[in-house]
C-alpha positions as CSV (number, residue, x, y, z in Angstrom):
1,M,0.0,0.0,0.0
2,D,1.5,3.4,-1.0
3,K,0.4,6.9,-0.1
4,Q,-1.2,7.7,-3.5
5,T,-3.3,4.5,-3.4
6,M,-4.4,5.4,0.1
7,I,-5.4,8.9,-1.0
8,K,-7.4,7.4,-3.9
9,H,-9.2,5.0,-1.5
10,L,-9.9,7.7,1.1
11,N,-11.3,9.9,-1.7
12,E,-13.7,7.1,-2.6
13,D,-14.7,6.9,1.0
14,L,-15.2,10.7,1.2
15,A,-17.4,10.5,-1.9
16,G,-19.5,7.9,0.0
17,E,-19.8,10.2,3.1
18,L,-20.8,13.2,0.9
19,S,-23.4,11.0,-0.7
20,A,-24.7,9.8,2.8
21,I,-25.1,13.4,3.9
22,I,-27.2,14.2,0.8
23,Q,-29.1,10.9,1.2
24,Y,-30.1,11.6,4.8
25,I,-31.1,15.2,4.2
26,T,-33.2,14.2,1.1
27,Y,-34.8,11.2,2.7
28,A,-35.7,13.2,5.8
29,A,-37.6,15.6,3.5
30,K,-39.2,12.7,1.6
31,A,-40.4,10.6,4.6
32,T,-44.2,10.2,4.7
33,G,-47.0,8.7,6.8
34,P,-47.6,8.3,10.5
35,Y,-43.9,7.7,11.3
36,R,-42.7,10.7,9.3
37,P,-41.6,12.8,12.4
38,Q,-39.5,9.9,13.8
39,L,-38.1,8.9,10.4
40,A,-37.1,12.5,9.6
41,Q,-35.5,12.8,12.9
42,F,-33.6,9.5,12.5
43,F,-32.3,10.5,9.1
44,L,-31.3,14.0,10.3
45,E,-29.5,12.7,13.4
46,E,-27.2,10.6,11.1
47,V,-26.0,13.7,9.2
48,A,-23.7,14.9,12.0
49,D,-21.8,11.6,12.2
50,E,-21.4,11.5,8.4
51,Q,-20.3,15.1,8.4
52,L,-17.6,14.3,11.0
53,H,-16.4,11.3,9.0
54,A,-16.3,13.5,5.8
55,Q,-14.3,16.2,7.6
56,F,-11.9,13.7,9.0
57,L,-11.3,12.1,5.6
58,A,-10.9,15.4,3.8
59,N,-8.3,16.5,6.5
60,K,-6.4,13.2,6.2
61,I,-6.4,13.4,2.4
62,V,-4.8,16.8,2.6
63,A,-2.4,15.7,5.3
64,L,-1.2,12.9,2.9
65,G,-0.7,15.4,0.1
66,G,-3.9,14.8,-1.8
67,E,-6.9,16.9,-3.0
68,P,-10.2,16.0,-1.4
69,T,-13.0,15.1,-3.8
70,T,-16.1,17.3,-3.9
71,K,-18.1,14.8,-5.9
72,P,-20.5,12.5,-4.0
73,R,-21.4,9.0,-5.1
74,P,-24.9,8.9,-6.7
75,V,-27.7,8.8,-4.2
76,P,-29.9,5.8,-4.8
77,P,-33.5,6.7,-5.7
78,A,-36.1,5.7,-3.1
79,H,-39.8,6.5,-3.2
80,T,-41.2,4.9,-0.1
81,N,-40.1,4.9,3.5
82,R,-39.1,1.3,3.2
83,E,-37.0,1.9,0.1
84,M,-35.2,4.8,1.9
85,L,-34.4,2.6,4.9
86,E,-33.2,-0.2,2.7
87,A,-31.0,2.2,0.7
88,V,-29.6,3.6,4.0
89,L,-28.9,0.1,5.3
90,A,-27.1,-0.9,2.1
91,A,-25.0,2.3,2.2
92,E,-24.1,1.8,5.9
93,R,-23.1,-1.9,5.3
94,Q,-20.9,-0.8,2.4
95,A,-19.3,1.9,4.5
96,T,-18.6,-0.7,7.3
97,K,-17.0,-3.0,4.7
98,D,-15.0,-0.1,3.1
99,Y,-13.6,1.2,6.5
100,T,-12.7,-2.3,7.6
101,Q,-10.6,-2.7,4.5
102,R,-9.2,0.8,4.8
103,A,-8.1,0.2,8.4
104,R,-6.1,-2.9,7.1
105,E,-4.6,-0.7,4.4
106,A,-3.7,2.0,7.0
107,D,-1.9,-0.7,9.0
108,E,0.0,-1.8,5.9
109,L,1.0,1.9,5.3
110,G,2.2,2.1,8.9
111,D,-0.3,4.8,9.9
112,K,-1.7,3.4,13.2
113,G,-3.5,6.7,14.0
114,L,-5.5,6.4,10.7
115,A,-6.1,2.7,11.3
116,V,-7.6,3.4,14.8
117,Q,-9.8,6.3,13.5
118,L,-11.1,4.1,10.7
119,E,-11.9,1.3,13.2
120,D,-13.9,3.9,15.2
121,M,-15.7,4.7,12.0
122,V,-16.4,1.0,11.5
123,R,-18.1,1.1,14.9
124,D,-20.2,4.1,14.0
125,E,-21.3,2.7,10.7
126,S,-22.1,-0.7,12.2
127,G,-24.2,1.0,14.8
128,H,-26.1,2.9,12.1
129,S,-26.7,-0.4,10.3
130,E,-28.0,-2.2,13.4
131,E,-30.4,0.7,14.2
132,T,-31.7,0.7,10.6
133,E,-32.1,-3.1,10.7
134,R,-34.1,-2.8,13.9
135,I,-36.4,-0.2,12.4
136,L,-36.9,-2.4,9.3
137,R,-37.5,-5.6,11.3
138,D,-41.2,-5.2,11.7
139,W,-41.8,-2.6,9.0
140,P,-44.9,-3.3,6.9
141,L,-44.3,-4.3,3.3
């Protein structure tokens, strides 16, 4: 693992975090039905964590000598509350997988501080996944 590859991978992760911020804000606006207030609040509460992750990644990319991306990944279309929750769950699972891999790469690079921070982000994303799974568990079809 070299520094340029790490910058590239961290930029891919940053694009994912930027997408998550847009996704949560948009889905909060689009939530409908009797659970709208709770769903909107759930989505908006996640924005702060994703914003912190994005800021950390952008700072680390610059510290490594790179240029942070400003382009988010595409936000998956979702039209119902269930589709939105399923899209969020898929994104959180992907982030958990990506950060687990990135922590290994940081260890290879010899950047223990980065590895530890990425492992903390794995914990955050795993928690988001678990909470979303619990909401979906008895969600009507």
